[in-house]
LUMNUGU-755059 format. One record per residue (C-alpha): x, y, z. Coordinates in steps of 0.5 Angstrom, whole numbers, padded with zeros to 4 digits, always signed. Example, Ala and Ser with C-alpha at 12.3 -4.5 7.8 and 13.67 -1.06 7.14 Angstrom:
<rs>
+0025-0009+0016+0027-0002+0014
</rs>
This chain:
<rs>
-0043+0043-0047-0044+0051-0045-0039+0056-0044-0035+0054-0037-0033+0060-0033-0028+0061-0027-0032+0064-0021-0026+0065-0017-0019+0063-0016-0017+0061-0009-0011+0060-0005-0008+0058+0001-0001+0056+0005-0001+0050+0009-0002+0050+0017-0002+0046+0023-0009+0044+0024-0011+0040+0031-0015+0034+0030-0017+0028+0034-0012+0030+0038-0007+0030+0033-0003+0036+0029-0005+0036+0021-0001+0040+0017-0006+0041+0012-0006+0046+0005-0015+0045+0004-0016+0052+0007-0016+0056+0001-0018+0064+0000-0021+0067-0006-0016+0072-0009-0018+0078-0012-0014+0080-0019-0010+0075-0023-0005+0070-0020+0001+0066-0024-0001+0058-0025+0005+0055-0025+0008+0048-0026+0007+0046-0019+0002+0051-0017-0001+0057-0016+0003+0064-0013+0002+0063-0006-0001+0056-0006+0001+0050-0003+0000+0044+0000+0001+0040+0007+0002+0033+0004+0006+0032-0002+0004+0024-0002-0003+0026-0004-0003+0033-0007+0001+0038-0011+0007+0036-0015+0007+0036-0023+0001+0032-0024-0004+0035-0018-0002+0043-0020-0009+0045-0019-0015+0043-0016-0022+0044-0020-0029+0044-0017-0036+0046-0019-0041+0051-0017-0046+0045-0019-0043+0041-0014-0043+0047-0009-0051+0047-0009-0051+0039-0009-0048+0039-0002-0051+0046+0001-0059+0042-0001-0056+0036+0002-0053+0038+0008-0058+0044+0009-0053+0049+0009-0052+0056+0006-0045+0058+0009-0040+0055+0003-0035+0060+0000-0031+0059-0005-0025+0055-0004-0030+0051+0001-0027+0044-0002-0020+0046-0003-0020+0048-0010-0016+0053-0013-0021+0054-0019-0029+0054-0017-0032+0054-0024-0039+0055-0027-0039+0048-0032-0035+0042-0033-0039+0037-0030-0035+0031-0027-0039+0026-0032-0037+0030-0038-0029+0032-0037-0025+0027-0039-0018+0025-0036-0013+0028-0042-0018+0034-0043-0015+0040-0044-0016+0047-0043-0015+0055-0044-0016+0059-0038-0014+0066-0039-0006+0066-0041-0006+0058-0037-0007+0052-0041-0009+0045-0037-0009+0038-0038-0014+0034-0033-0010+0029-0030-0015+0025-0024-0020+0026-0019-0019+0029-0013-0015+0025-0008-0020+0022-0003-0018+0024+0003-0020+0026+0010-0017+0033+0011-0023+0035+0006-0028+0033+0011-0024+0037+0016-0025+0043+0013-0033+0042+0012-0034+0040+0018-0037+0034+0015-0033+0028+0017-0037+0023+0013-0035+0028+0006-0030+0024+0003-0034+0018+0002-0040+0022+0000-0036+0025-0006-0035+0019-0009-0042+0016-0008-0046+0022-0011-0040+0022-0017-0038+0030-0015-0030+0029-0013-0027+0035-0018-0021+0034-0022-0014+0035-0022-0009+0039-0028-0003+0039-0029+0000+0045-0032+0002+0045-0040+0003+0053-0041+0004+0057-0034+0000+0064-0035-0004+0068-0031-0012+0067-0029-0017+0071-0025-0024+0070-0024-0029+0071-0030-0024+0068-0035-0027+0064-0040-0026+0057-0040-0024+0054-0047-0023+0046-0049-0017+0046-0054-0017+0038-0054-0020+0032-0052-0016+0026-0048-0016+0019-0052-0021+0014-0049-0027+0018-0047-0026+0016-0039-0030+0021-0035-0027+0024-0029-0033+0021-0025-0032+0014-0028-0025+0014-0027-0026+0016-0020-0031+0010-0020-0027+0005-0022-0022+0006-0016-0027+0006-0010-0033+0003-0012-0035-0004-0014-0037-0008-0020-0032-0005-0024-0032-0005-0031-0025-0008-0033-0026-0006-0040-0027+0001-0038-0020+0000-0033-0016-0003-0039-0017+0004-0042-0016+0007-0036-0008+0004-0037-0007+0007-0044-0009+0014-0043-0002+0018-0043-0005+0024-0040-0006+0019-0032-0003+0021-0027+0002+0015-0025-0001+0015-0018-0007+0012-0021-0005+0009-0027-0001+0004-0022-0007+0003-0018-0011+0001-0024-0006-0003-0027-0006-0007-0019-0013-0007-0020-0013-0012-0027-0007-0016-0023-0011-0017-0017-0016-0020-0021-0011-0026-0022-0009-0027-0014-0010-0032-0011-0014-0032-0006-0013-0036+0001-0013-0043+0000-0018-0043+0007-0021-0038+0012-0018-0038+0019-0013-0043+0022-0013-0050+0021-0009-0055+0024-0003-0058+0021+0002-0064+0024+0010-0062+0024+0013-0067+0021+0020-0066+0022+0025-0061+0025+0031-0060+0022+0037-0056+0025+0040-0051+0019+0045-0047+0023+0047-0046+0030+0041-0041+0030+0036-0043+0025+0031-0050+0025+0027-0051+0020+0020-0054+0021+0016-0058+0016+0009-0059+0015+0003-0063+0014-0005-0065+0014-0008-0068+0019-0010-0074+0015-0004-0074+0010-0008-0071+0004-0005-0065-0001-0004-0059+0002-0006-0052-0003+0000-0050-0007+0003-0044-0004+0007-0040-0009+0014-0038-0008+0015-0032-0003+0009-0033+0001+0009-0034+0009+0006-0037+0014+0002-0035+0020+0002-0039+0026-0003-0039+0033+0002-0040+0038-0001-0042+0046+0002-0034+0048+0004-0031+0041+0001-0031+0034+0008-0030+0030+0009-0030+0022+0015-0033+0018+0017-0034+0011+0017-0041+0007+0023-0043+0005+0021-0048+0000+0015-0049-0004+0010-0053-0006+0012-0056+0001+0010-0052+0007+0017-0052+0010+0018-0045+0015+0026-0043+0017+0026-0040+0024+0032-0036+0027+0032-0037+0034+0031-0030+0038+0034-0029+0045+0028-0029+0050+0023-0029+0043+0016-0032+0045+0015-0035+0038+0021-0038+0036+0022-0040+0043+0015-0045+0043+0017-0047+0036+0024-0050+0038+0020-0054+0043+0017-0057+0036+0018-0064+0035+0015-0069+0029+0007-0070+0031+0007-0064+0034+0000-0060+0031+0000-0053+0031-0005-0048+0028-0004-0045+0022-0007-0039+0017-0006-0040+0010-0001-0038+0005-0001-0031+0004+0003-0025+0001+0005-0021-0005+0012-0021-0005+0012-0027-0010+0016-0029-0015+0013-0027-0023+0013-0032-0029+0017-0029-0034+0023-0031-0038+0026-0025-0036+0033-0025-0031+0032-0025-0023+0036-0022-0019+0035-0025-0011+0038-0021-0005+0037-0022+0002+0041-0022+0009+0041-0027+0015+0035-0030+0016+0031-0025+0010+0033-0031+0005+0028-0036+0007+0023-0033+0001+0028-0032-0004+0031-0039-0003+0023-0041-0004+0023-0037-0011+0030-0040-0012+0027-0047-0011+0022-0045-0016+0027-0043-0021+0031-0049-0020+0032-0052-0028+0030-0045-0031+0033-0043-0037+0032-0035-0034+0038-0032-0031+0038-0032-0025+0043-0028-0020+0043-0031-0012+0047-0026-0007+0047-0026+0000+0050-0024+0006+0051-0026+0013+0056-0025+0019+0060-0032+0017+0060-0039+0015+0057-0041+0022+0051-0037+0021+0049-0038+0013+0043-0043+0014+0042-0047+0008+0048-0045+0004+0049-0052+0001+0041-0053-0001+0042-0046-0005+0049-0048-0008+0045-0055-0010+0039-0051-0014+0043-0046-0017+0047-0052-0020+0041-0054-0023+0040-0047-0026+0045-0046-0033+0045-0039-0032+0046-0038-0025+0050-0034-0021+0052-0034-0014+0055-0029-0010+0056-0029-0002+0059-0024+0002+0061-0025+0009+0061-0019+0013+0066-0021+0018+0071-0023+0012+0069-0018+0006+0065-0013+0010+0058-0010+0009+0055-0011+0002+0056-0004-0001+0053+0000-0008+0060-0001-0010+0060-0008-0009+0054-0010-0013+0056-0005-0018+0062-0010-0019+0057-0015-0021+0054-0013-0028+0048-0014-0026+0042-0014-0032+0039-0008-0033+0032-0012-0035+0032-0016-0028+0027-0017-0024+0029-0017-0017+0027-0019-0010+0030-0017-0004+0029-0019+0004+0033-0017+0010+0032-0011+0015+0029-0005+0013+0036-0001+0012+0039-0007+0008+0033-0006+0004+0033+0001+0003+0040+0001+0002+0040-0005-0004+0034-0001-0007+0038+0005-0008+0044+0001-0011+0040-0003-0015+0037+0003-0018+0044+0006-0019+0046+0001-0023+0040+0002-0027+0034-0004-0025+0029-0001-0023+0024-0007-0022+0025-0009-0014+0020-0012-0010+0022-0012-0002+0019-0017+0004+0019-0014+0011+0019-0017+0017+0015-0013+0023+0010-0008+0022+0009-0005+0015+0011+0003+0015+0006+0007+0017+0001+0012+0012-0002+0017+0016-0002+0023+0012-0002+0030+0014+0000+0029+0021+0006+0032+0025+0010+0031+0030+0008+0024+0030+0013+0021+0036+0015+0014+0034+0013+0008+0040+0014+0001+0041+0007-0002+0040+0004-0003+0047-0003-0003+0051-0007+0002+0050-0007+0007+0056-0014+0008+0060-0018+0003+0063-0019-0004+0059-0024-0005+0054-0029-0011+0055-0030-0013+0048-0027-0019+0044-0020-0019+0044-0016-0017+0038-0009-0019+0036-0004-0015+0031+0000-0021+0030+0006-0017+0027+0006-0013+0033+0006-0017+0038+0000-0014+0042-0006-0017+0043-0011-0013+0047-0020-0012+0049-0023-0008+0044-0026-0001+0046-0030+0004+0044-0029+0005+0036-0026+0003+0030-0021-0002+0029-0017+0003+0026-0018+0008+0033-0016+0001+0037-0009+0001+0033-0008+0009+0034-0009+0008+0041-0003+0002+0042+0001+0005+0036+0001+0000+0032+0003+0003+0025-0003+0004+0021-0004+0006+0014-0010+0010+0012-0012+0016+0008-0020+0017+0008-0022+0014+0015-0028+0014+0012-0029+0007+0008-0027+0009+0000-0020+0009-0001-0018+0002+0002-0011+0004+0004-0013+0001+0010-0014-0006+0008-0011-0011+0013-0011-0018+0012-0015-0022+0017-0012-0028+0019-0018-0031+0024-0025-0027+0026-0031-0024+0024-0033-0016+0023-0038-0011+0022-0038-0005+0019-0040+0003+0021-0041+0006+0016-0041+0001+0011-0036+0001+0006-0037+0004-0001-0034-0003-0004-0032-0009+0001-0025-0011+0002-0023-0017-0001-0024-0024+0002-0020-0025+0008-0019-0018+0009-0022-0012+0012-0022-0004+0013-0019-0002+0019-0023+0005+0019-0030+0002+0019-0030-0004+0022-0031-0007+0029-0030-0014+0031-0036-0019+0033-0031-0025+0035-0023-0025+0037-0020-0022+0032-0013-0023+0029-0010-0019+0024-0004-0019+0020+0000-0012+0023
</rs>
């Protein structure tokens, strides 16, 4: 590799930019600086990032991009107006191509020493800065993402400084190969296993690669779309909770469900999801909600009724192993963790069942849980009734002396889960999984001044396309121009996205029924039974789990 050189040092503070009728707070606009600039642990002097979730911080303190890639994009787009800092980088350099630089490589530049931690995060804002919306996908498909560094030694850097390699990262995994492992299909499992062993790899990318390895063992939905199942029994469990048992129409065995998964029902006027309260058989336990369309219909079911049901789904699943388990729930949130308790009956693992309800009359399935715990030699049960004991607090949880090496599973209202996550962290329990009823929290990087609105029908003239149902949000509406992501945004259904060009898979969403086409075509197809909202268009009526 020939000697590399800094051509320009670029900084810029975040600012508000108008985009698609919204306001984005972004630091992607960088400008060259004359003279030396101090490179510090979190960024360069005079520099800042608008979205600390995807940019900036210790692992992404310095962004580097190559002049050779500038020349590539000038030719690709037929442009001659690109200036240093155009790609949001702090250092524009000559040399260090992405297919040669490896994660963990260290370089001395001026008075600073940097270590390569990850490729660029694939984000719509680089396309916004360039005026080329498809650029996030092209950076990946053309293997020219650029890379981030953390700062080993702070010091001044200026244009003209030589870049001297200090050491080589273990694993010899290049930036381009690392980027392809995350974003492109046909990934090499051997390279994934190398990636998770590189100490310098940023925690975010490490977690993504660990998830990819785990996903290879995740079972696919047992059937596509909805199938008819027969109600075999309806049982009252408390004053406001009842259970519904299901079976196949012909009496054949149902595919096994995993403890913690849920079923989605297509009802005459709604689509609703309910957690399985026991497995491997199919039983859901439903709370009657005042004026609730879903629970109101389910209340009327009787043995022999036939309902449309999607296959068990969800990644809130009890993990195998021998380590202690903490099952923590509030109200009707007991249903998925009760299914886990069924799976743990007879186990030698240390199991803690902690549940909170308003009072005994609002504590469904209490005797069933108690009987299951009696079958666990190392089982512990703690019940808190708020009308008697007050709210379950961090202090009360600390009194239990929970094992710090336990894996905890929490289900209940969002505020309860937030409080319990903090409480568990305070007592040293760090392996925590949560299950949220309703729509997932939005991921809309960089957007500011967003007003949370209840999901609603889109403003303006109705669409004339296929019917799209957002199951968790309770909205069904005809498709209009644009993508499914555009439609969800128009309905204020909480959405999760980053690149908006079919690359990052942040917007991947379970597709419960229906068919889609893609424009643009995503770089990697989503898993079976899922869709990428940002580039999907429905070709039939759809039901989405969002």
